[in-house]
C-alpha positions as CSV (number, residue, x, y, z in Angstrom):
1,M,0.0,0.0,0.0
2,N,1.4,3.4,-1.0
3,V,0.0,6.8,-0.2
4,T,1.2,9.7,-2.3
5,I,0.4,13.4,-1.7
6,Y,1.0,16.0,-4.5
7,T,1.7,19.3,-2.8
8,T,3.2,22.7,-3.1
9,P,5.2,24.5,-0.3
10,T,2.7,27.3,0.2
11,C,-0.4,25.2,0.2
12,G,-2.2,25.4,3.6
13,F,-4.4,22.4,2.8
14,C,-1.3,20.4,1.9
15,K,0.1,21.1,5.3
16,Q,-3.1,20.1,7.0
17,T,-3.2,16.8,5.0
18,K,0.4,16.0,5.9
19,S,-0.3,16.8,9.5
20,F,-3.4,14.6,9.6
21,F,-1.4,11.7,8.2
22,K,1.5,12.2,10.6
23,D,-0.9,12.4,13.6
24,N,-2.5,9.2,12.5
25,N,0.8,7.3,11.7
26,V,0.1,7.0,7.9
27,E,3.3,6.8,5.9
28,Y,3.2,8.8,2.7
29,T,5.4,10.0,-0.2
30,E,5.2,13.7,-0.8
31,I,5.6,15.1,-4.4
32,D,6.2,18.8,-4.6
33,V,4.8,19.8,-8.0
34,A,6.2,23.3,-7.7
35,E,9.7,21.8,-7.9
36,N,9.1,19.1,-10.4
37,Q,7.3,19.9,-13.7
38,D,7.2,16.3,-14.8
39,K,5.3,15.4,-11.6
40,A,3.0,18.4,-12.2
41,K,2.1,17.0,-15.6
42,E,1.6,13.6,-14.0
43,L,-0.8,15.2,-11.4
44,V,-2.9,16.7,-14.2
45,E,-3.0,13.3,-16.1
46,K,-4.1,11.5,-12.9
47,S,-6.5,14.0,-11.5
48,G,-7.6,16.1,-14.4
49,Q,-6.7,19.3,-12.6
50,M,-3.7,21.2,-11.1
51,G,-5.0,22.0,-7.6
52,V,-3.3,20.5,-4.6
53,P,-3.3,18.6,-2.4
54,V,-4.2,15.4,-4.2
55,T,-3.8,12.2,-2.3
56,I,-3.6,8.9,-4.2
57,V,-3.7,5.5,-2.5
58,E,-2.3,2.6,-4.4
59,K,-2.9,-1.0,-3.2
60,D,-1.7,-4.1,-5.0
61,G,-0.4,-2.0,-7.9
62,K,-3.7,-0.3,-8.5
63,E,-4.4,3.4,-7.8
64,D,-7.6,4.1,-5.9
65,V,-10.0,5.6,-8.4
66,E,-11.5,7.7,-5.6
67,N,-8.5,9.9,-5.1
68,F,-8.7,12.4,-2.3
69,W,-8.7,16.0,-3.4
70,G,-8.3,19.0,-1.1
71,Y,-8.9,18.9,2.7
72,N,-12.5,18.4,3.5
73,L,-12.2,17.0,7.0
74,P,-15.4,14.9,7.2
75,L,-14.6,13.4,3.8
76,F,-11.0,13.0,4.7
77,I,-11.7,11.1,7.9
78,H,-14.1,8.8,6.0
79,N,-11.3,8.2,3.4
80,Y,-8.7,7.8,6.2
81,V,-10.8,4.9,7.6
82,I,-10.5,3.3,4.1
83,V,-6.7,3.9,4.1
84,W,-6.4,2.5,7.7
85,R,-8.4,-0.6,6.8
86,C,-6.2,-1.2,3.7
87,L,-3.0,-0.7,5.8
88,H,-4.2,-3.2,8.4
89,H,-5.6,-6.0,6.3
């Protein structure tokens, strides 16, 4: 299981997303799209938009089609439960 967060350094919602994962012991890979234009293109290909944060969960080599966009706390907690279940099963 891999969790990837596309971010930029000045994004407040990105910081909240990373903080949420750290507080809940979810390991993730951060991709700074401001620093890496190839990854910025990849983000657009995967999500259809350029806004960050975008969190993608990959399990068994497949990316979750319900990628997490932004930082909507109720939705994020719901999705976190899905991530937690995947990590512990």
